[in-house]
N, C-alpha and C positions, 0 to 999 in steps of 0.2 A: 575759374569762377572768382569773382571778385569779394572783397571783405562782405559787402552787404548780403549776396549770395550765400555765401558760405555760414554767415551767422544765422540767416534766416533756416537754412539747410540742419544747423546743429538745433535751433531752437524746436525746430519740429520734430527732429529726433528726439529730443526730451520730452515733449509731448507724448511720444509714441512709447516711452520707456515705461512699463507699467511696474517695474521694480524699483524705481526710485520712490523712496519715502514722502511721507506727508500729504498724501491725495486724501481727500480730494480738495484742498488749496489750489488755487489758480497758480499757474507758472508765471512768474517774474522773472524774465530771461535776461533783462538790461535795455539801456536806451543810450543813443549818443551818437557821437560822431565816430565812425570805426576807424577814422585816421588820426583820432586823438594823440596828443602826446602823452597825456594822463589818464590812468585808468583808476576810479575809485572804486573799492571793493567793501562793502559792509556784510554783516554777517547772515543775516535770513530776511526777508519781507516780514512789515508788520499788518495790521489789519488794513489801514488805507493803502497800501501797498498790493494786498490780495485782492481788496476791491477794485482798484483800478489797473491792475494788472500791469504797474510801473513802480520802479525803484525809488525810494528816498522821496517820497511825494506828503507826507506826513509832516509832525512838528519838527522831525530833525531832518528830515528834507529840505524845509524851509529854510533852517540856519544853514544848510550844506550850500543851497541856492546864493544866500547873502553871502556866505562866506568866499564862494567862487566870485560874485560880482567884486567883493571888495578887493581882490587882486588884478581886476581888471579884464576877467574873462566871462563867458556865458555857460550857462548849463550845456548848452548846445554844442559847445566847443570840446566838452570832454567825454569820457564814456563812463557810466556808472552801473554796477550790477552788485551781486551778492556773491558769497560763497554758495550757500544753500538757496535755492530758488523757489520753493514754496514756504508758507508762514507756518511755524511751529505751532500748537496749540498754545491761547492765551498768550501768546507772544514769549513763551519760555525762550531760554539759551538753546541754540542748536546742539543737539547731542553729538558726540563722536563719531558714532555710525551714520549718522546723517551728513556729516561734513565728508566723510570718506565715500559716501554712494555718490555725492555731487563732485566729489574731487576730480574726476577724469573731464567731466564736462567742462568746469571752470579751467582747467589747463588747457583744453582744445580751444575755449573762447579765447584765452590770454593769448593763445599761439596766433589766433589768426588776428586778434587786434593788434599785437606786437607794438605796445605803446612804450615810449622812452622811460617812462618811469610808472611804477604801481603805488598809490597810496591806499593802504589798507586803513581802515576806518574801524578803529576798536582792536579790544586784544584778540577777538577770536579771527578777526581777518589776520592782523598781523602774525600771530602766531601759526597761522597757514603757512606762512613763508619763513619766519623766524620764532621756532619752537619755545626757546626757553626766553625770550626777549620779555621785556615788562614796558607796558604802554607809556605810565608815568616817567620812566626814565628815558625810553628811547623814542618817543614821539617827536617830530620834528627834525629826527636825523636821517642821514643817508647811508644805508647799507647795501651791499651786494648779497644777494642768494641766489647761488647758481649764475644763470644767463639773465638774470631780472635785477633792476635797481628798484630799493624799496624805501618809501619815505612814510613810517607809520604815522597815523594822526589818529588824536581820541575820537571815539564816535560821538557825532553830534548830539545822539540823545543824551549821553553822559555828561556832555557841557550843559545843557538844558536843567542839570539837576543842582549846578553849584556855579556860584560866580568865580571861583579859583579855577576851576576845570575850563570853563567858558575863556578865560583870560589867556589861560595855557594854549588852549585850541587855537584862539586867534593869533597868538604870538607866532605858533607852529605854522599855521596856515600862510602866514606871512612870507615864509620862508620857500613856500612853495616854488615861484618861479625862478627863484635863483637856483632850486636843486634841479628842476626841469634844464636849465642852461647848462649847470654842472655835467649833467647827464650826457648832453647831447655832445660835449668835449672829451668825454673819459674813454679811455681805451680800457674794454672790460678785462682784458687779459691781465692788466697791470694792476687791477685792485683787489685786495684780499677778500676772500669770500667769507661771508658772516654767518653762513649757514654750519650747524644748525641754530646758530642764535650768537649776537653781539653778546661778548662779554661783558660784566662790568668794567666801565671804564675804558671800553674801546672808543677809539677815536671815530667820529663820524667823518664821511666822505667829504663833508661841506667845508 
């Protein structure tokens, strides 16, 4: 079974899993190149994503698209998904039990995709991999969590709320291509594991 077939099978399994929370919202599984080097992971779909069944297609998604293009990539060249794959009511933050319910499926999705680098978007996604990390301190840095390389970024929605956050996100995003190249050359066994979290002042791998 190739990656596309494996992803389709996983998506269908999720649709059939009535125990997953946040029904009857639409399942927003993810999209992009299954062989992408970079996997972007947000927290949960919003209203527009729920309507279209696609991740990051509202205002935050439009900004994400612009950022991807700004570093010479195209949206079709990466893969984009969320931890929680159905919209929480009124776009509230996902609850810990909702994140836990979707966790096994995200783990399998990551295993299938096997990206060079994971770029969590926002603190919920970042804390999935680095539970004690702080997004304002650790975004734009490269860490290892288990057998995955993690490059946290502010959520685009947060950047839309302030010029300082926007500038910070743009600068961090600009370091993403260098981070990918660094990841391709790293021997994971020789890199200290940041799990459960990077400590204050810990040196980034970049």
